[in-house]
C-alpha positions as CSV (number, residue, x, y, z in Angstrom):
1,M,-0.6,29.8,1.2
2,R,-2.0,31.6,4.2
3,T,-4.7,34.1,4.5
4,I,-4.5,37.1,6.9
5,N,-7.9,38.4,8.4
6,E,-7.3,40.6,11.2
7,H,-7.8,43.8,8.9
8,K,-11.6,42.9,8.5
9,V,-13.6,45.3,10.2
10,N,-15.7,47.2,8.0
11,P,-17.3,46.6,4.3
12,A,-14.1,48.2,2.8
13,N,-11.5,46.1,4.6
14,D,-13.9,42.8,4.5
15,R,-13.3,42.7,0.7
16,I,-9.7,43.1,0.6
17,L,-7.9,39.7,0.6
18,I,-4.4,39.5,2.1
19,E,-2.4,36.4,1.3
20,V,1.1,35.2,2.6
21,T,2.6,33.7,-0.5
22,D,6.0,32.2,0.8
23,E,7.3,30.0,3.5
24,P,8.8,31.7,6.7
25,G,12.5,32.4,6.3
26,A,15.3,31.8,8.7
27,G,14.2,34.3,11.2
28,G,10.8,32.7,11.3
29,A,9.0,35.6,9.4
30,N,7.5,35.6,5.8
31,H,8.6,37.8,3.1
32,E,6.1,37.8,0.3
33,Y,2.4,39.0,0.8
34,R,-0.3,39.7,-2.1
35,V,-3.1,42.2,-1.3
36,T,-5.9,41.9,-3.7
37,L,-8.8,44.4,-4.1
38,P,-11.7,43.0,-5.9
39,P,-13.6,45.2,-8.7
40,P,-16.1,47.8,-7.2
41,D,-19.6,46.3,-6.7
42,K,-22.0,46.6,-9.7
43,S,-18.7,47.1,-12.0
44,V,-18.5,45.9,-15.5
45,G,-15.2,45.3,-17.3
46,I,-13.1,46.5,-14.4
47,A,-10.6,43.9,-13.0
48,A,-9.4,43.3,-9.6
49,K,-6.2,45.3,-8.4
50,S,-3.5,43.2,-6.9
51,W,0.0,44.2,-5.2
52,Q,2.9,42.2,-4.3
53,I,4.5,43.3,-1.0
54,S,8.2,42.1,-0.9
55,F,10.1,42.2,2.5
56,Q,13.8,42.5,3.1
57,N,14.9,38.8,2.7
58,G,18.1,37.8,4.4
59,P,20.9,39.9,5.9
60,I,21.8,43.0,4.1
61,N,25.4,42.4,4.0
62,E,25.0,39.3,2.2
63,N,21.9,39.8,0.1
64,G,21.9,43.8,-0.4
65,V,18.5,45.7,0.0
66,N,16.0,43.6,-1.8
67,G,12.8,44.5,-0.1
68,L,10.7,46.8,2.0
69,T,11.2,46.8,5.9
70,Q,8.4,47.3,8.5
71,E,9.9,50.7,9.3
72,V,8.9,51.8,5.7
73,L,5.3,50.7,6.0
74,L,5.0,52.1,9.4
75,A,6.3,55.5,8.0
76,I,3.6,55.5,5.4
77,V,0.8,54.8,7.8
78,A,2.2,57.4,10.3
79,D,2.2,60.1,7.4
80,R,-1.3,59.1,6.6
81,L,-2.7,59.7,10.1
82,R,-0.6,62.9,10.7
83,S,-2.4,64.2,7.5
84,F,-5.7,63.1,8.7
85,Q,-4.9,64.7,12.2
86,A,-3.9,68.2,10.3
87,G,-7.4,68.1,8.4
88,Q,-11.1,67.8,9.1
89,F,-10.9,64.3,10.2
90,A,-8.7,64.7,13.2
91,C,-9.8,62.5,16.1
92,R,-8.9,60.8,19.3
93,E,-8.6,57.4,17.7
94,N,-6.1,58.5,15.0
95,A,-4.0,60.3,17.6
96,L,-3.9,57.2,19.7
97,A,-3.1,55.1,16.8
98,L,-0.4,57.4,15.5
99,T,1.3,57.5,19.2
100,K,1.4,53.8,19.0
101,I,2.8,53.8,15.5
102,E,5.4,56.2,16.6
103,E,6.2,53.9,19.5
104,A,6.7,50.9,17.2
105,Q,9.0,53.1,15.1
106,H,11.1,54.1,18.2
107,W,11.3,50.5,19.3
108,L,12.4,49.3,15.9
109,H,14.9,52.1,15.4
110,S,16.3,51.3,19.0
111,R,16.8,47.8,18.0
112,T,18.6,48.6,15.0
113,L,21.1,51.1,16.7
114,A,21.7,48.5,19.4
115,R,22.5,45.9,16.7
116,M,24.9,48.5,14.9
117,Q,26.7,49.3,18.1
118,R,27.2,45.5,18.6
119,G,28.4,45.3,15.2
120,V,25.8,42.8,14.1
121,E,23.4,44.9,11.9
122,G,22.8,43.4,8.4
123,M,23.8,39.9,9.6
124,N,22.0,36.8,10.9
125,K,23.4,37.2,14.4
126,L,22.0,38.2,17.7
């Protein structure tokens, strides 16, 4: 099991544990992550919360859709940032983060479209 710490920057994120719970797959990436939020400080009788995040594992043509994609998570984060930008918490940093997330979405979509044009999308082929 491996722990990820690059999210730790403030007291809220410092308390959140991210664990990689599987071995890398054929493409070199992991597919299973556990995120654990400890009980609030000074709480009594409140249990920690934990979420399992499962990513697509294996080619869709062979394994079907069996997990999330990074595009799904980026879409959620982009939606949250757009909502902040439409409200009282709009700021330059959120705008820049949103721009970079949209750029990441563009390149992931571009990769998928190119794979579709080559007829290799959903397969373990380049």
